[in-house]
Structure formats: structure tokens, C-alpha cells
N, C-alpha and C positions, 0 to 999 in steps of 0.2 A: 832099475829103470831101463827100459828097452830103447834101442836106437830110434830116434824120431827124425825123419828126413822129409824135406819138401824140396821144391825146386830151388829155394833160396837158403835153406837152413840144413845144417847137419849137426845134431846134438851128440854129445859124447856117447860112445857105446857103453853098455852096461859095465864092462870091466874097467874102462877108463873112469867112469863116474864113481864106481865103487872104490877105486884107489884114491880118488880125490876125497871122497866122503870119509875114508878112514883117517885122513889127515885133519879132518875138521873136528872141532870140539864136540864130544859125544852128545851133549844136550842140544846143540844147534843141529847136528846131523839128524837126531831123532825128530826134531820139529819139522825139518825139511822132508824127511821120509814120510811122515804122516801127512804133510800137505800134498805130496805127490800121490798119496792114496786117497785124496779128496776129503781129508779130515780138516775141520776148521781149527786153526791155532787158537789157543786160549789167550786171555789178556797177558798172563805170565809169559807165555811163549812169545807174544809180540814184543814185550819189553826186552827179552833176550835178543831178539832179532834186531830191534832198533839199536841196541848197544853193541852189536858185533862189528868187527872190522877185519881187514886182511882177507885171508882165504875164506873165512866164514861169510864175509860180506859178498865176495865174488860168487860163492855157491848159492847164496840167497838170491842174487840177481839172476843166476842161471835157472834156478827153480822157478822164479817168478816169470821169466820169459817162457819157460816150458809150459806153465799153466796158462799163460796168455795164448800160446799157440794152440793148446788143446781146446780152449774155450771159445776163442774168437777166430783163430786161424791167422792168415797173413794179411787180412784187410786192415788198413788204417783209415779211419773216417775223419771227415771234417764237415762243418756246416757253414753255409753261406748266410751270414747274418750281419746285423748292425746293432751296435750298442747305442742306446739313447738315454743318457744320464741327464734328465731334464732340469735338475737343479742341484746345486751344491750347498744350498742353504739348509742347515740342520739344527734342530734343537738339542741334539746329543753332542757330547764332546768325548768321543772314543779316543783313547790314547794312541791307537795304532793308525788312525785315519788322518791323512794329510789332505783329503779331498774336501771335507766339509768346511763351510764358512758360517759364521754367525750372521744373523739378519742385519746387523749394523756394519758389517765389513764391506769394504769397497769391492772385493772380488766376488761377491755373491751374485750368481746369475740365476735366471729362471726362464726356461723356454715355454712360451704359451702353447696351448694345445694345438693351434694351427701349425706351429713350427714342428712339433712332435709328429703330427700327421704328415707334414711335408717330407720330413726325413724318412718316415716309414714308407711313404709312396716312392720316394727316390730309390730307396734300397730295393724295393720289390721290382721296380723297373730295371734295376741293375742285376736282377737274378737272385736276390735274397729270398729265402724262405722263412726267415725268422727276424723279429726285432726283439732285443732283450732290453727291458725297461726297468731301471733301478735308479734311485736318486736319494738325496738327503730327505730329511723330514722337516719341511718348512713350517714355521709357526703359523697358527691361525688357519691352517689348511682346511679347506672344505672336505668333509669326510668322504664325499663321493667323487673327489678329483680323479682317483685312479680309475673308477668306473667310467667317468666321462672320457678320459683319455682312450680307454679301450674301445668304447662305443664309436668315438670319432675315427679311430684307426680302422676299425672293421667296416664302417660305413664307406670309407674311401678305398680301403685295400682289404676286401673281405677274405682273400686267400692267404694273407700273411699270418704266420703263427706268432702269437704274443707270448713271450716268455717273460713274465713279471708277476708279481712283485715279491721282494724278500719277505720272510716271516716278520721282520721288524716293521716293514711297511704295512703288511696286512694287519698287524695289531694296531698300529697307529691309525690306519683308516677305519678300523672297527671302532676304536675309542672315539675318534672324531665324529663318526656316524651314530654312535650310541647304539650299536648293535653287537650281537655275538660274533665271535670269530667265524663260526660256521655260516651264519647268515651273510657275513661280509664276503666270504669265499664264494658263496652261491651267487652273490651279485657280480663278483668279478668273472666267474665262469659264464654267467648269462651275458655279460658284456663282451666276452670274447677271449678271456685269458685261457691259453691252452696248457700252460705249465708254469710252475713256480721255480725260481732259482733257490737252491738250498743254502743261500748265503746267510749272513748274520749268525753263522754257527761258531766261527772262530774255534775256540776249544770248548767243547760241551762239558764244562766243569765250572760251577759257579764261583769257586774260590779264585780261579784264574780270571774269569770274566770280571769279577768285582775289582780286580787290579788293573786290567788293561782296558776295560770299557765299563766303568761304573755307570749305572743308569740304563745299560743295554738290557734287552729282554733276557729273561732267565733261561736256563736249559729246559726247564719244564714248559715254558711258553713256546720255545722253538719247537719242541717235540709236539706240542698241541697243534700248532699251525700245520706242521708237516703231515702228521697223521690224519688230521681232519681233512686236509686237502686230498689225501689218498682215499679217504672214505667217500669223498665226493667225486672220485675218478678224475682228479686233477693230479697228474704226475709231477714229481719234483726232482731236482738234482740234489746232490749232497756235497758238502765241502768241508775242508779243515783249513785253518790258518795257523801255521807253525813257524818256529824259528825265533820266538820272543822269550817268554819265561817258562814255557811248558816243559814238562819232563817226558821221558819215554813212556812212563805210566799214563800220563794224561793222553798222549797220542793213542796208546793202545786201547784205553777205555773209550775214547771217542770212536774209534773204528768199530769196537765191539757194540757200542750203542747203535751206530748206524746199521750194523748187521742185524741186530735184534728188531729194529724198526722194519727193515726190509723183509725179514722172516714173517712178520705179522701182516704187513700191508702190500708188499710187492709193488710199491709205487715209485721207487727211486730208479731213475734211468741211468745215472752215472755218478761217479765220485771224482771230485776235482780237488787235488791238493794245491794249496795256495801258500807259497812261502812268504814270510813277512818282509815287506819292503820298509827298511828302517830309516833310509836317508832323511826323509822329511817328516817321519812320524813324530808327533809331539812327545810321546812318552820316551822316545830315545833322544830326540834333539834337545828337549828341555829337561831331560833326566827326571821325568815324573814318576817312573816306576823303577824300583831298584832291581838290578840284575838283568836288565833287558839286553839280549844278545843282538849282534849285528846281522840279523837274519839267519837263515839256514845255510849251512856249509854245503858244498857240492855233494859230499857223502851223505849228509842229512837228506838232501833232496832225492838222491837215488834210492836210499833206503826207504824213504816214505813211499815211493812208487812200488818198490818191491814188496815191502811188508803189506801194503794195501792190497796188492794182488793176492797174496796168500790169505789174508784175513777175509777178503770180500769175494773172492773168485766164485764161490758156489752160490752167491746171492746177488751181488751187484757186478755185472760182467764188464761194464765199460768204465775205464779209468782214463781220464783226460789229462794231457799235459798242458801247462799254461805257457805258451810261447811269450806272452807279454812279460811274465815274471822271470822266466828262466832263459830267455833268448831262443831263437829258432834252432841254433846249433845244439845247445844243450838239451833242448826238447827232443831233438832227433835221438840223442843218446838214450833218453828216458824211455823211448819206445823199446829199448832192449831190456828194460827193467820192469816190465809188466804192463805198461800203458799201451793203449790201442786207439786213442783218439787224439787229434791234433787241435781240437777246439774250433773256434770260428774265425771268420775273416775280420769281424768286428767293425771295420770302417772307421769307427770312432772309439777311442779309449781314453777315459778321463780319470778313473779312480787310481789305477796303478801309475799312470803318468804323473798325477799329482804327488804320489809318494816317491817319485824319483826314478821309476822305470824308464828305460831309454831304448826299448826294442821296437818302437813304432806303434802305429795304430791300425795298420792294414796289412794283411797277408792275402795276396791274390790266390784264387784257386789253383792257377798254374804253378805257383810257388809251393803250395801244399803238395801238389802231385809230384813235383820234382823232388822235394825233400823226402817224401815217402818212398819214392822209387830208389833214391840213393841208399835207403836202408834195406833195399831188397824186398819191399812190401808192395801191396796192391792198393792204390788209392781208391777211395769211394766217397762220394758226396752223400750225406745223410740228412734226414729230417731232425728236428729237435728231439724226437722220441726214438731216434736210432733206426728208423726205417731207411734202408738203402735206396737212394733215389737214382744214383748213377754209379756204375762201377767202371773203373778205367784200367782194364787189363792191358798187358803189353801190346803196344802197337795201336791202341785206341786212344785218340786224342780229340779235343774240340776246344774252341776258343770261347771262354766265358766272358760276358760283358765286362766283368771286373778286371779281366786280364789285360785289357787295353788301356787301363788308367795308369798313367805314369806317375802322377803326383797326387797321392791320396789326401794329404793335408790341404792342398789347394782346392780340391774338389769338395771335401767334407768338412774342412775347418779343423782346428786343433783346440785342445783344452786351454793352452796358454793364450790363444787369441780370444777364446770364449770368455774367460774371466776378465778380459780387458774391454770387451765390447759394451758400449753404452746401450746398444740396441736391446740387449737382454739383461740389463742390470736389474737385480731383484727389486721390484717396485715397492717393497716395504721399507727401503733404505731411508728415503727422505722422511717418512712417517716416524721411523725409529729415531732419527736424529732429533726430530721435533719433540718426541716423547722424552728423549734423554735431556734436551735443553730445558723442557718444562720441569723435569724432575729436579734439576739443579736449582730451580727457583722456588721450589716448594718451601713453605715455612717450617 
């Protein structure tokens, strides 16, 4: 390894690096050497990396950061966006999800289309380039609801990028519409969807999925939605949720599967590791699944970013840190372990908040820029598909409309307020109560 130096980085000289590598377990050293020569680690290699600790882990992090530097450089990106989780009412009962509510529950909410559009318009007026739309799966949903939402947004805010809906939602919409996945994706694209979030992936292993989310779409179905979207020129992100009952082998296979999809379709824009929020998750709180861990440890998180960089570097270049789940400070550190993107401003955050995350719902662009500069990197605002919109080199600054907002929750509302508001109470609640009462009187 030759010396790699930039204005802000100075990596070990070849002799220093070689001395360190001689102290590392030979198997790990060989994997790291091959990665530095642009070879993809195998599943077996990734398992060994996930299981390493001490000096081996430190060298893994160093190599991941070096590959990030070679591939991306010193730019760290972020996107100005808004989350719109328009309902928490869901027919599924995933063990990891503290966000969803049944249609008979008091805390079920549902934002009408006009409110979704209002939020999208407000975000655009505040400088957002993207709205991310994901929600629960409400019962008796009209199949074209997602299409109607997109059309309404695009009619009012034609320039905003719509990042929605998850593969789970796509399949639900297709089933409710009685059309194929391909035809439903075509409808979404024509209505204005610009990209799909690669969520509902969790761990792409059906044995694990059947334990933590019985009734969830299968691995095969997730792959079908993602690859079909790519065939229709709809880009997607990719994710993993870890820190529950999965093993190192599950994680390694998950990464390898994403890599193979990308080799075939080239449609994945980023990879986003999402650590399991256990505090309010039913499968942990109610002890529904045996052996559930208390989320990922700090070393688990760092190794996930580092191993992901080695496994995906030649194929999926962008790896995003989740400040909502990991905190802003720890997310900064993960930029040293292979990550190169800070995610979005969000403005609203409901899903992780419901699970117990307490790291806020809004990061202003100026805060992103400051945190990135503290790491000796160059901030840049990007589009959803990673086109650089603005680069903020040293000495260049500007005030973004979001930078002037002092109280995000007062302006945008919070999840805790939303589930208590009568204004957006799920309108099937009273009907469900009547149905339940009628059932008790059946002969």
C-alpha cells in the first residue's frame, strides 16, 4: 500500500502499514490485501471480517476508509428532504415495528391526500428537493391510493422528487389494484415516482424473516420488486436491518445478494445500514422472539459500515449513515469507517421515533456542513440519485431556508403529537368499533 495523502488525510506509509499487517491474523490480512487490490470479498471473507476484533477490526476500518477515499474522495453528501409517513395503520404485525397500529387502536392516524400535498409543498418552499413517502398498509385501501398521492403532489409541486414506496407497499398496491407488480410500478412512474426506497428488506433470509416479521413479503418478492423497478429505469436504494437475531453469515449473504443484484441491474443508488431499535419493538418488549438482542453494539455498527464498504465498493459506491438511529456524533465517526453520505434533513421522522430513537427529527443543512467539516471533509448537497447540486468548499457558505428554523417540531409537528390528534384520527376507527360490537352480538 503506497502513501495516500490529501489536504486532510495522511494514511500510513507502506512500511508502517506492512508492519501493522504482519501483526494481524493472516486470514484477515489476506482479505484486506485483496480488497485493496479491488477484489470483492466472498461471503466467507465477510463473515470473518464481521467476527474480527481488536487490531484486526482497526485495520478493517482503516482499509474501508482508504477504499472510500479512492472511490468517492473527501466529499460527504446530504440531501434536503422531508419524510411523510402518511399513516401508521397497518394490516401487518412485524415484531420489530413499534410504528404500526391496528385499525381499532386509538393511536392510529391517517393523513388525507391534501395534507400530504401540503407537507410536500411546504418542504419544497423550504428548499427540499425530495419527499420520502412510506407508511403502514391500511386495511381496505384503494389500490390506486399511492398513484393518487403522487399525481396530487406532482400537480402542486412538479419539481419535487418523490422517493416512495417500499417493495412491501408496491406489492400491496398491486394486489389491491389487481394488477402485476410491473404494471403497478409503471403506474407509479407515470404518476411521478422518481425512485423507490429499498426498505422492507430487513435480513434477506426467509428463515429470519419468518421469525421477526411473519407475513412480511418474502426475499424473492423483495428481489422481484427491486429488479423490476430497475428494468423500468426506476432507481432504488438498498438497506439492511441488523442487531436482532441475525448472524454474521446472514449479514454477509445479504450484502452479497445486493451486490449480485447491482451487477445485473446497476439500479441501486446507495446502501443504508439500519441498526435495530429494540426499546419499543414488540418482539423484544413482549419477548415474542427467542434470543432477540438489544440492538447492535457500537462495534457491530462500525464493522457493518466497514465490511459493507469492502463488499460493495466496486458496485454500490454510496454508503449512508443513519443519524436518526446512531446519533449525529456517532454517525460522524462512521464516516471514518467507509461511509460517505449523511442522509437527509428529514424534517419529520416517525418510524424510528416510535421505536424509541431520541436523536431528533430535523438536521439543518448548516449542521450537516459543520459536522462534515469537523471531520476534515468537504460538504455537498446532493439529489436523491447522488447528483451533486452544491459543493461547499472551504470559505464558501450560504444560508439555507431550513437553517433559520429554530424549532423543528413546532413547525413540522411530531409523531407523539400526531398519534394524539383527533384531526387525523384513522377514520375507520368508529366503523371498526361498530363491527366489533356487532360481532359480540352474533348468535
